[in-house]
Every structure is written in C-alpha cells, then in structure tokens.
N, C-alpha and C positions, 0 to 999 in steps of 0.2 A: 634505499632508505626505508626503516619499518617502523609504520604506524599504527599507536593503538587507537582503535575507534570506540567510544561508548554511545550508548543509544539508552534512552529513557523516557521517551515522549509520552508512551503511554503504559500500558502494563507489561511489556517485556523487559526485563533488567538484562541487556546485553553489552556483550564485549569482545572485542577481535583484535587479531594482529593482522596487517595485510602489508605486502610487502611491494615496493614500488607501484603502489596503487593497482595492483592486478592479483598477484597471487596471495592467496588467505592461506593464513600459518595457522590460525586459530579462528573459531566463531562460535562463541559460547551464549547461549539463550536461556535464561530461565525465565519459564512462563508462569505466570500467575492464573492462568486459567483456572486451575480447579479451585482456587480461591474465589473466585469471581463468579463462578458457575453457580453458585447457590443465590445469587443477585441476578444473575441471567444477564450481565453487562457491568460494565467497569465502573465500581466505586473509587472515585479520583483519590480520596482520604485513605483508604486501604492501600491503594497503588503506591501512593508516594511512599507510606511508613514499609511496605515491602520492600521498595527501590534502597531506603535508607539501610535497611538490614542486609540485604543482598550483594550491592555494588561492590564493597572490599572481595568478597569470595568469589564474585563472576569474574573480576578483573583478574585477580591472583591466579584462577582457572585458565583464562585466556592466556596470559603469560606462559603458564606451567604447560599448557597444550602446543604452544609456540616454539616450546623447548628455550626459552628466553628469560634474563633477568631484567628487571627494571633499567638496569645500566646500559642495556643494549638496543632500547628503545629508543628512537629519533626524532618524534613529534608526537602529539596528543591532539585527538579530534574529538569532537562531542556534538550532540545535537543541541542546537540552541533554540529552535524554531521550525514549525509549528507544533502544539501537544498541549497536554494537561501541564499547566504551571508549576504546581506539586511535583510532580514526575520528572518533568525539565530539569529543575532546578538541582534536584539529588545528583544525575550524572553529569550535568554543567558543572556543580561544584566540585565533585570528586575529580573530574579532567583538570579543571585548572588549578586545583591543589596538588594533583600529580606532576602537571607541566611545572609549577613553579618549583616544587620541592626538587626536581631534577635539573633546573634551567633548561627546560624544553620548549621547543615552539609551539603555540597552541591555537588552535583554530576552531571555531565554533560555525556548524554548517547548517544548512537548511535538510529538513528531514525528507522532503518531497524531492529536492533535487537529488538528495541521496539514493532513494528508490528508483529513479531514473537512470543513476548509473550504475545499480545492481546487476544488470546484464552483461557489464564487462570485466567481472569477478571470475577469477581462474580458481575454482577447487581443487579440482582432480587434474592429472597430467593427460587426460584425453580433451580437456576445456582448451587446452592452447590451441589446437586445431580450429576451435570455433573462429569464425570471422568477425570481428567487433563492428557494431553498426558505425555507419561514416556520417558523418554531421553534413549538412541537417537532416534532420528525422523527425517524425513526430510522435510526440509522446502520449501515452495514455496511462494517467496516473489515478488508480482507482483504490479505494480503501474504506475503513470505517468512518472515514472523518473528511475524505476530500474524494472528488470524479473532476479530473482536469484533462483537456485536451489542449496539448501545447505544441509549439515549433522549438526545437532545439537545435541551436547553431554552434554551440559548444557545452562543456559541461555547467557552464555557468552563466550562459545566454539562453534564456529562455521566454519563449513569448507565450503568455498564456491566450489561446483562441476560446476557448469554453470553458466554463466550470458550470457548478450545480447553483441556482437560484435559491434552493432548500437543502434537501436531504441528501447526502453522499449515497454512492450506491450502497456500500458497505453496510452503512444506517438503517437502509431499509431493509437488506437482507436479515441484520439482527434483530428487529423491530417485528418483523413479520415471522420469523421464527421462536421470537418470545411468545407471540400472541398465540400460536398454535401448538406450543408446547414440542418444538422441533429437536431441541437442541442448542447446546452453546459450545463453541460460535456459531453462531447463526449462517456464516457463508458455509462453513464447511458442512455444517449440518443439513442446509438445503441441497447443495449440490450432490450430497451422498442420495440422500433421501429423492432427489429429482431423476436421478437415473434408473429407477424403478417405475417411473410415473409417466403419464400421457401429456406433453405441452401443449395440446388442442384443448384441454380438458375446460378451461377457462379464456375467455377472449379478453384479455385486461387492455385498456386502453393505451394510448402513447401520449404523452405533454404535446402539447399543441403552443409554443414560444413564438406567437405571433409579435409582439411588441418590441418594439426596438432593435438592435442588431444583437440578436439570440441564436446565430443560425447554428453556431456551435455547442450552444448551452444546454443543460441537462435539468431534469427534475425528477425528483422520486415521490414526494409528499402525495402526488395524485395516484400513483400505482401502489404506493403502501396504505392508503385509505380505500381504494378499490378491492385489493386482497384481505385486510381485514374488517371494513366495514358494511362491504357491498359485494360480498362474493358472488351472492344467488343471481346478483343482474348481469354479471359476465359469464355464466355456465352456458358452454357450447353443449347444446343439446345432442347435437349431430355427432360427437365427439363418441370416439369406442369405449371412453371412461364413464359416460353417461347415459350408456344404451344398455338394454340388458335389466337385470335385475339388482345389479348394484350402481350405485351412484359413485362419481370421482372420491376418492380418498385422499389422505394426506400427501401421498407421492405425486399425485395430479394436480394437486395445489402447490406444491413446490416446484414442479417442474414448468407448469405455465406461469408461475411467477419469475422464475430464474429466466425462462424464455425472454419474458415481455422486458425485464430488468437488462439483459444483456442488448436486445434489440434497440433498445432506448440509447445506451451507448454508442452502439455501431452504426445508426442513424447517423448521429452527430459526427463520427468519426471519418464515415467515408464521404461526407460532406467536404470536411476538412481536406481530406485526400485529393478531390476533384478539384478543389479550390486551389490548394497549393501544388498541386502536380507533384507531391514527394511520396514514394512508394514504400519507404521503410517506416515500419511503427514499431517502437518499444514501449514495451509495458511494466509496469512496477506497481509495488502495493499488493495488500494482503488479497484484494478480489482479481490481484493479476495469475493467482491459482486455480482460478475457475476454470474446471474441465470443458462447461460449453462454451465459456469466451474462448478457450485456446482452440477449440475445434469448430467454432465459427470463424476464427480468423485463418485456421489454418486450412479452409474451403476456398480462400481468395489467392488463385494463384499468381496473379498479377502484383501481390502485396509481399514485401517481405517482412514477416512479423517477427519479432525477437522478444522472448519471456526470459525472465532469469530463472535459475532453477527454483522448486516450489520452496525449499529451505530459505531460498534468498529472498522471497516475495514479501513474507513477513517483515516485520521489526527485525534488524540485527545490526551489530557493531561493523560488521566487514562493509556494509555499504558505507558506514560513515568515515570509517578509515581509508577507504579506497577514494572516496571523495575529498577527504581532507588532504591525501596525498597532492592532489593537483593543485591544491591552492598552495599547501606548504611550498612544494617543489618550485612554485613561482615567486616564491619570497614573502606572499601573503601571510599575513599573521593577525590574530585578535587580541585586543586588550585584556588582562585578566579580570577587569571589571566590566566585560562583556555581560549583559543581562539576557534572561530567558523570554522569550515572548510567546504567547498561546496562539496567535494568529498570525496570517500573513494575509495582507487586505486585498491582493489581487486574485487569491484561490478561492474566494465566493463572490458571487455577483447579486447586485440588486436586480431586481423586477419590476416595472419595466426598464 
C-alpha cells in the first residue's frame, strides 16, 4: 500500500510517498527558512501563503521521485493537528481534495504521533537491518512547539507523562539565539556554536516544579530569562572561559545554555525511566537532531535510545505517510469534513 503523506503544520511544505508504512519512496521538503530568516522566526501569515503557492509543486515532485502516477497511490494522509492553523488548512485541504478526486481513503493524523513514528521509517537498504523499537517505550518529543515525555503502548496509544508548563525547549533555543544574534533557526545555530564553547562558563538554574503532580513536567521560561536578562548572575568565575584576560564569549553562552536545556529534559526523562522501568527511549522532533542531546543519551549504556535520521527529525511528509498507513490498513478513515486544530490539550500542562 503506497500512501501519500502531506505535512504543512508550520513552515515546511512537505510531501512524501511511503510503502507499507516503512519504505520511503520519496521525501520532499520545501523549506521556508530563507524567507523567515529576516524576521528570525516564523511569520504565520507568510507561512500559510507560501504553502498555498508551493503545495501543488511539492506533491508533484514527491510523486515524480517515487516514480508513481496519481493513479498508483492507495491512500492519502495529512497533518490535522497540532500546528499553525493557516498552514495546517492548506495541506489538509489539498490532501482531502486529492483523495476525493481519486476516490481514495483519507486520514488526518496527529503531527506529534507522527514524529514518534519517524524512527521506524526505512530510507536506504542498510536501514532494513535496524531493529525497530518494541512497545511499550518512552517517547521524548522535542520541538519548537512541544516538549513531551510519554509512554507509547502502540502507534496510537500514547499516555502523556510530562510536558511543558510554559515554553517548549525548541522555542527557548530560538529566542535565546535571536536575542544574541547567533543565527536562525536557533536550535541548529546554538548546537553548532556550542561545539566550540565551554559548557561550564555559566551555571544556569534548573526549574523547581514542586507543586502538584509535576514529576515529569518541564519548564523553560526561567532558563530563557536567566540566559537573556540575568546572564552575569550565573557566570562561573572558576571556569576556563572566565579566567585569564578574556571573558566568556558567544560560544560559551551557547554551550552553557544548551547544557542546561538538555539537562532539564534528561532529569524528567530519567525519572520516567526509573518509575516505569522502561529502558527503551524513542525521540522525535526537530530538537532530536541536537548533537549534545544524542551524546548524553549515548552515554547511558543501560538504555536503548533510538533517534530518527536527522533529515527525519524535522517536519516531513514521510512520517505522516508512515503513520497514516497504520490507520488506513486498519480500515480507519477520516471524513472529508475533518477540521484542522491548532492545539492538543494534553500536550501542555497548567501549573500548579
């Protein structure tokens, strides 16, 4: 079964064809990064307009790279939630029209569940030998809009254990990078800059979530404020970067911030491992491409940590098509009046 997947939840206009939920036949991503770079952040109005201009050509290219005609597609999947509403509507509307015109089954899927599924996709022949994760496992979903720790019992049975009470980790990366002029997108810019810095130059604070049931929850507003408005308060005067004739530079700020941001994630994640006794962790989302996060988890020999390939960490149509296949093969369908939704309530928690 060959499924066309369409993703347009933010600023990536993406389409892909995946066979039987695993084999990626094509994966086309038209990025808007150069367009939004001038604003150092995604402008929703511009994003949705660019999706409108690009969606036809992106889908056409995905079919071409897969070597298929529209008549050879067996089903259509598209992101229905969460995301920026205007952007979501473009991809969802196109997918529904494609399915209706060819009398194909259609399914609207959850963007974050698709990120969790991405590690099961096969792009190259050598990927066939990679062992897919067995359920249950712990999911670590980290992106510009979400930070979620969950327990997955199947591709669509996910229990959210912890999530952010304010900012997502990727959002914090972007805002700190924008303030200091490190570059855009912020996550990739800080990751690259941090490799040349001293992570001990600043001792940024960890959030203390002591009210209610927040054992696995996350918070990034305090770290973001400390890095931007209270930097000098957390300078480590004993670090190598702050001794001698020179003081800590941009590389040291980036490295120290990245270290604290990842440690916040890992503290809650390791609590979940301890409590659930589940040793398999599957990550997804744009921040899953972060080299420091991957290195820290690689140092945990008792854990099996699975990451998608970097190209599948960001938003893409292949993860949508792969997840869509799982639903469509069960006989699950979405009606053509399926609406887009900007948020999923359980993906963000109130405090206390």
